C-alpha positions as CSV (number, residue, x, y, z in Angstrom):
1,X,-13.8,15.3,32.3
2,X,-14.1,18.2,29.9
3,X,-11.9,21.2,30.2
4,X,-13.3,24.7,30.3
5,X,-12.2,25.2,26.7
6,X,-13.9,22.0,25.5
7,X,-17.1,22.9,27.3
8,X,-17.0,26.4,25.8
9,X,-16.6,24.9,22.4
10,X,-19.6,22.6,22.9
11,X,-17.5,19.5,22.4
12,X,-19.0,16.2,23.6
13,X,-17.6,14.4,26.5
14,X,-14.9,11.8,25.9
15,X,-12.0,11.7,23.3
16,X,-11.5,10.4,19.8
17,X,-8.7,7.9,20.6
18,X,-10.5,4.7,19.6
19,X,-11.5,6.2,16.2
20,X,-8.2,7.8,15.6
21,X,-6.3,4.6,16.4
22,X,-8.5,2.7,13.9
23,X,-7.9,5.3,11.3
24,X,-4.1,5.4,11.7
25,X,-3.7,1.6,11.9
26,X,-3.4,1.2,8.2
27,X,-0.1,3.0,8.3
28,X,1.3,0.1,10.3
29,X,0.4,-2.4,7.5
30,X,1.8,-0.1,4.8
31,X,5.1,0.5,6.7
32,X,5.6,-3.2,7.3
33,X,4.8,-4.2,3.7
34,X,7.2,-1.6,2.3
35,X,10.0,-2.7,4.7
36,X,9.4,-6.4,3.7
37,X,9.5,-5.6,0.0
38,X,12.7,-3.5,0.5
39,X,14.3,-6.3,2.3
40,X,15.0,-4.4,5.5
41,X,14.3,-7.4,7.9
42,X,16.4,-9.7,5.7
43,X,19.2,-7.1,5.9
44,X,19.1,-6.9,9.6
45,X,18.8,-10.7,10.1
46,X,21.8,-11.2,7.8
47,X,23.8,-8.6,9.7
48,X,23.1,-10.4,12.9
49,X,24.0,-13.8,11.4
50,X,27.3,-12.3,10.1
51,X,28.0,-11.2,13.7
52,X,27.7,-14.9,14.6
53,X,24.3,-14.4,16.0
54,X,25.9,-12.8,19.1
55,X,23.3,-11.8,21.7
56,X,25.3,-8.6,22.0
57,X,24.8,-7.7,18.3
58,X,25.2,-3.9,18.3
59,X,22.8,-3.3,15.4
60,X,23.1,-1.3,12.1
61,X,23.3,2.4,12.2
62,X,20.6,4.6,10.6
63,X,23.1,5.8,8.0
64,X,24.1,2.2,7.1
65,X,20.4,1.2,6.7
66,X,19.7,4.4,4.6
67,X,22.6,3.5,2.3
68,X,21.5,-0.2,1.9
69,X,17.8,0.7,1.4
70,X,18.5,3.6,-0.9
71,X,16.0,5.7,1.1
72,X,16.1,9.4,1.8
73,X,17.4,10.5,5.2
74,X,14.0,11.8,6.3
75,X,12.3,8.7,5.0
76,X,14.7,6.4,6.8
77,X,14.2,8.3,10.1
78,X,10.4,8.1,9.7
79,X,10.3,4.4,8.8
80,X,12.7,3.3,11.5
81,X,10.8,5.3,14.1
82,X,7.5,3.8,13.0
83,X,8.8,0.2,12.9
84,X,10.3,0.6,16.3
85,X,7.0,1.9,17.7
86,X,5.2,-1.0,16.1
87,X,7.6,-3.4,17.9
88,X,9.3,-4.9,14.8
89,X,12.6,-3.1,15.5
90,X,14.5,-2.5,18.7
91,X,17.2,-0.1,19.5
92,X,20.8,-1.3,19.8
93,X,24.0,0.4,20.9
94,X,24.9,1.2,17.3
95,X,21.5,1.7,15.8
96,X,18.7,-0.9,15.2
97,X,18.2,-4.6,15.1
98,X,15.1,-6.7,14.1
99,X,13.1,-8.2,16.9
100,X,13.0,-12.0,17.2
101,X,9.3,-11.9,16.0
102,X,10.2,-9.8,12.9
103,X,13.0,-12.2,12.0
104,X,10.7,-15.2,12.5
105,X,7.7,-13.8,10.6
106,X,9.1,-11.3,8.0
107,X,12.3,-12.7,6.5
108,X,12.8,-14.7,3.3
109,X,13.1,-18.6,3.4
110,X,12.1,-18.8,7.1
111,X,9.6,-21.6,7.8
112,X,6.3,-20.1,8.8
113,X,7.2,-16.6,7.7
114,X,4.4,-14.3,6.5
115,X,6.7,-12.5,4.2
116,X,5.0,-13.6,1.0
117,X,1.6,-12.5,2.2
118,X,2.8,-9.1,3.4
119,X,4.9,-8.4,0.4
120,X,1.8,-8.7,-1.8
121,X,0.3,-5.7,0.1
122,X,2.6,-3.4,-1.8
123,X,0.7,-4.2,-5.0
124,X,-2.7,-5.0,-3.6
125,X,-3.2,-2.9,-0.5
126,X,-6.8,-2.8,0.7
127,X,-7.2,1.0,0.2
128,X,-10.4,2.9,1.0
129,X,-10.9,3.4,-2.8
130,X,-10.6,-0.4,-3.5
131,X,-13.1,-1.1,-0.7
132,X,-15.4,1.6,-1.9
133,X,-15.5,0.2,-5.4
134,X,-16.1,-3.3,-4.2
135,X,-18.9,-2.2,-1.9
136,X,-20.6,-0.4,-4.8
137,X,-20.1,-3.2,-7.4
138,X,-20.2,-6.3,-5.2
139,X,-17.5,-7.7,-7.4
140,X,-13.8,-8.6,-7.0
141,X,-11.8,-5.6,-8.1
142,X,-8.3,-6.7,-7.2
143,X,-7.2,-7.1,-10.9
144,X,-9.4,-4.4,-12.3
145,X,-12.5,-6.5,-12.2
146,X,-11.0,-9.6,-13.9
147,X,-11.7,-12.9,-12.2
148,X,-8.6,-13.6,-10.0
149,X,-8.4,-17.3,-11.0
150,X,-8.6,-16.5,-14.7
151,X,-5.9,-13.8,-14.2
152,X,-3.7,-16.4,-12.5
153,X,-4.2,-18.8,-15.3
154,X,-3.1,-16.2,-17.9
155,X,-0.2,-14.7,-15.9
156,X,2.4,-17.0,-14.3
157,X,3.8,-14.1,-12.3
158,X,0.5,-13.4,-10.7
159,X,-0.1,-17.1,-10.0
160,X,3.4,-17.4,-8.4
161,X,3.0,-14.3,-6.2
162,X,-0.5,-15.4,-5.0
163,X,0.6,-19.0,-4.4
164,X,3.6,-17.7,-2.4
165,X,1.4,-15.5,-0.4
166,X,-1.0,-18.3,0.4
167,X,1.8,-20.6,1.3
168,X,3.1,-18.0,3.6
169,X,-0.1,-17.5,5.5
170,X,-0.8,-21.3,5.5
171,X,2.5,-23.0,6.6
172,X,2.2,-22.5,10.3
173,X,-1.7,-23.0,10.4
174,X,-1.1,-26.2,8.3
175,X,1.1,-27.6,11.0
176,X,-1.6,-26.8,13.6
177,X,-4.2,-28.4,11.4
178,X,-2.1,-31.6,11.2
179,X,-1.8,-31.7,15.0
180,X,-5.5,-31.5,15.6
181,X,-7.1,-33.6,12.8
182,X,-7.1,-37.4,13.1
183,X,-6.1,-39.0,9.8
184,X,-4.3,-42.1,11.0
185,X,-6.9,-44.4,9.2
186,X,-7.2,-42.2,6.1
187,X,-5.4,-43.5,3.0
188,X,-6.0,-40.9,0.3
189,X,-6.9,-37.2,0.6
190,X,-8.1,-34.8,-2.1
191,X,-6.9,-31.3,-1.4
192,X,-9.4,-29.2,-3.4
193,X,-7.8,-25.9,-4.6
194,X,-4.8,-26.9,-2.6
195,X,-2.5,-24.2,-4.0
196,X,1.1,-24.7,-2.8
197,X,0.2,-27.9,-1.1
198,X,0.9,-26.5,2.4
199,X,-1.9,-28.5,4.0
200,X,-1.1,-31.7,2.2
201,X,2.6,-31.4,3.1
202,X,1.7,-31.0,6.7
203,X,-0.7,-33.9,7.0
204,X,1.5,-36.2,5.0
205,X,4.4,-35.5,7.3
206,X,2.2,-36.3,10.3
207,X,0.7,-39.4,8.7
208,X,3.4,-41.6,7.0
209,X,0.8,-43.8,5.3
210,X,-1.3,-41.0,3.8
211,X,-1.3,-40.1,0.1
212,X,-2.5,-36.6,-0.9
213,X,-3.4,-35.1,-4.2
214,X,-3.3,-31.3,-4.6
215,X,-6.2,-30.6,-7.1
216,X,-5.9,-27.1,-8.7
217,X,-5.7,-25.2,-11.9
218,X,-3.0,-25.8,-14.4
219,X,-1.0,-22.7,-13.6
220,X,-0.7,-23.7,-9.9
221,X,0.1,-27.4,-10.1
222,X,3.8,-26.9,-11.1
223,X,4.2,-24.5,-8.2
224,X,2.7,-27.1,-5.8
225,X,5.2,-29.6,-7.2
226,X,8.1,-27.3,-6.3
227,X,6.9,-26.9,-2.7
228,X,6.3,-30.7,-2.4
229,X,9.8,-31.5,-3.8
230,X,11.4,-29.1,-1.4
231,X,9.6,-30.9,1.4
232,X,10.9,-34.2,0.0
233,X,7.4,-35.7,-0.2
234,X,7.0,-36.2,-3.9
235,X,6.4,-39.9,-3.4
236,X,3.2,-39.3,-1.4
237,X,2.0,-35.8,-2.4
238,X,1.2,-35.1,-6.0
239,X,-0.5,-32.4,-8.0
240,X,-3.2,-32.9,-10.6
241,X,-5.1,-30.4,-12.7
242,X,-8.7,-30.3,-11.7
243,X,-11.9,-28.2,-11.7
244,X,-13.6,-27.8,-8.3
245,X,-16.8,-26.9,-10.2
246,X,-16.8,-30.1,-12.2
247,X,-20.1,-32.0,-12.0
248,X,-18.4,-34.9,-10.2
249,X,-15.3,-35.1,-8.1
250,X,-12.9,-38.0,-8.6
251,X,-13.5,-41.0,-6.5
252,X,-11.1,-43.2,-4.6
253,X,-10.5,-40.7,-1.7
254,X,-11.6,-41.2,1.9
255,X,-11.1,-37.6,2.8
256,X,-11.7,-34.3,1.0
257,X,-10.1,-31.1,2.2
258,X,-11.2,-27.5,1.6
259,X,-8.6,-25.1,3.0
260,X,-9.5,-21.5,2.6
261,X,-11.7,-22.4,-0.3
262,X,-15.3,-22.0,0.9
263,X,-14.7,-18.4,2.0
264,X,-13.9,-17.5,-1.7
265,X,-17.5,-18.2,-2.8
266,X,-21.1,-17.3,-2.1
267,X,-22.9,-19.5,0.5
268,X,-24.8,-21.1,-2.4
269,X,-21.6,-22.0,-4.2
270,X,-20.1,-23.3,-1.0
271,X,-23.1,-25.6,-0.5
272,X,-22.6,-26.9,-4.0
273,X,-18.9,-27.7,-3.3
274,X,-19.8,-29.5,-0.1
275,X,-22.5,-31.5,-2.0
276,X,-20.0,-32.6,-4.6
277,X,-17.6,-33.7,-1.8
278,X,-20.4,-35.6,-0.1
279,X,-21.3,-37.4,-3.4
280,X,-17.7,-38.4,-4.0
281,X,-16.9,-39.8,-0.6
282,X,-17.5,-43.3,0.5
283,X,-19.5,-44.1,3.6
284,X,-17.3,-43.2,6.6
285,X,-15.3,-40.7,4.5
286,X,-14.8,-37.3,6.0
287,X,-14.8,-33.7,4.7
288,X,-12.3,-31.3,6.3
289,X,-12.7,-27.5,6.2
290,X,-9.8,-25.2,7.3
291,X,-10.8,-21.6,7.8
292,X,-10.5,-18.5,10.0
293,X,-14.0,-18.5,11.4
294,X,-16.1,-15.7,12.9
295,X,-17.1,-16.8,16.4
296,X,-20.8,-16.8,17.2
297,X,-21.8,-13.6,19.0
298,X,-21.0,-13.5,22.7
299,X,-23.3,-12.1,25.3
300,X,-22.3,-8.5,24.4
301,X,-23.1,-9.1,20.7
302,X,-19.4,-8.7,19.7
303,X,-17.2,-10.9,17.6
304,X,-13.4,-11.0,17.3
305,X,-12.0,-8.3,15.1
306,X,-9.2,-10.0,13.1
307,X,-11.3,-12.6,11.3
308,X,-14.2,-10.2,10.7
309,X,-11.8,-7.9,8.9
310,X,-10.8,-10.7,6.5
311,X,-14.3,-10.4,5.0
312,X,-13.3,-7.0,3.7
313,X,-10.4,-8.7,1.9
314,X,-12.9,-11.2,0.4
315,X,-14.9,-8.2,-0.9
316,X,-12.0,-7.1,-3.2
317,X,-10.5,-10.5,-4.0
318,X,-13.4,-13.0,-4.3
319,X,-17.1,-13.5,-4.3
320,X,-17.1,-14.7,-0.7
321,X,-17.0,-13.9,3.0
322,X,-15.7,-15.5,6.2
323,X,-18.0,-18.1,7.7
324,X,-19.4,-18.0,11.2
325,X,-19.0,-21.2,13.3
326,X,-22.7,-22.0,13.3
327,X,-23.1,-21.2,9.6
328,X,-20.4,-23.6,8.6
329,X,-21.7,-26.4,10.8
330,X,-25.2,-25.9,9.4
331,X,-23.8,-26.0,5.8
332,X,-22.1,-29.3,6.5
333,X,-25.2,-30.9,8.0
334,X,-27.4,-29.7,5.1
335,X,-24.9,-31.4,2.7
336,X,-25.6,-34.6,4.6
337,X,-22.5,-34.9,6.9
338,X,-22.9,-36.1,10.4
339,X,-20.7,-35.9,13.6
340,X,-19.8,-32.3,12.6
341,X,-17.1,-31.1,14.9
342,X,-15.1,-27.8,15.2
343,X,-11.6,-27.7,16.6
344,X,-9.6,-24.5,17.2
345,X,-6.1,-25.2,16.0
346,X,-3.5,-22.4,16.1
347,X,-3.9,-18.6,16.1
348,X,-7.1,-17.6,14.4
349,X,-7.6,-20.9,12.6
350,X,-10.1,-23.7,13.0
351,X,-10.7,-27.2,11.5
352,X,-14.2,-28.4,11.0
353,X,-15.0,-31.9,10.0
354,X,-18.0,-34.0,9.1
355,X,-18.4,-37.7,8.3
356,X,-20.6,-39.2,5.5
357,X,-22.9,-41.8,7.0
């Protein structure tokens, strides 16, 4: 109901809360990314471990955090207040402690942590200016317009940071993928553009007879080998330099995997990649696609927000977009695959498979 003052000012009925909340939400991402880069959550997690992980850990004081982070007093107060309101910090008798979710998802060397992905936001935040430029140019602008994959090939630091980020966002979904995809009868899997090998590692763990090859650019293969060695799977997961745009894919595989690959390219290029996979597979071989899909519109014409927003990331990073469920199924069938099936796995992720007749 409008107040007399609102009515006198000619203001429309209602409020601006939804619009303002959407506007201010970017500050949450910025605060979280800066705290990750600064090592705040690692600091708090270590302090709790040093206290023997006591459930009665009394926290670190604001002044202690300020000193360790080398932040200003006003900045420390603002950051801690924001992170507490977001739900990543909680108040303790002597200051602040990280929540269990923050320790699980934002600390270094924690399995399934998103730290690598979020840390990259400091350097590559999806700012309004970056989005504006990409909308105008319809071209990846993340490295000043340079092709991201060429940039990674020339700069090992960029390749490592990107691979770490993708491993970060893939590790937990990879385990979900392995839980939901049947590979017991599969002998060899080609992981196209497999990056760190997160998906190959997960499915190899779940299927002791399976051999996987991470097929990626030369700058990435040594990084994949590091992750595979850490997982103690070098005997069954290897990395080979390859070109996903080669005229023909290598044969000898009864499964081909595209994890977060198709969304990097136009629909036309995606169709070409699927056609190459179809040609390389034997009869009965299967293609596997792992993506965050946009659900088909519901009765209200609405689709889930989180995966739709990833298409904005694709605008500044790649030539692609997120697929809708029906779009991807149609693309697989057009490539010649049958028995196309979608399984929701974990979180926002899905696995879609098809079999070559």
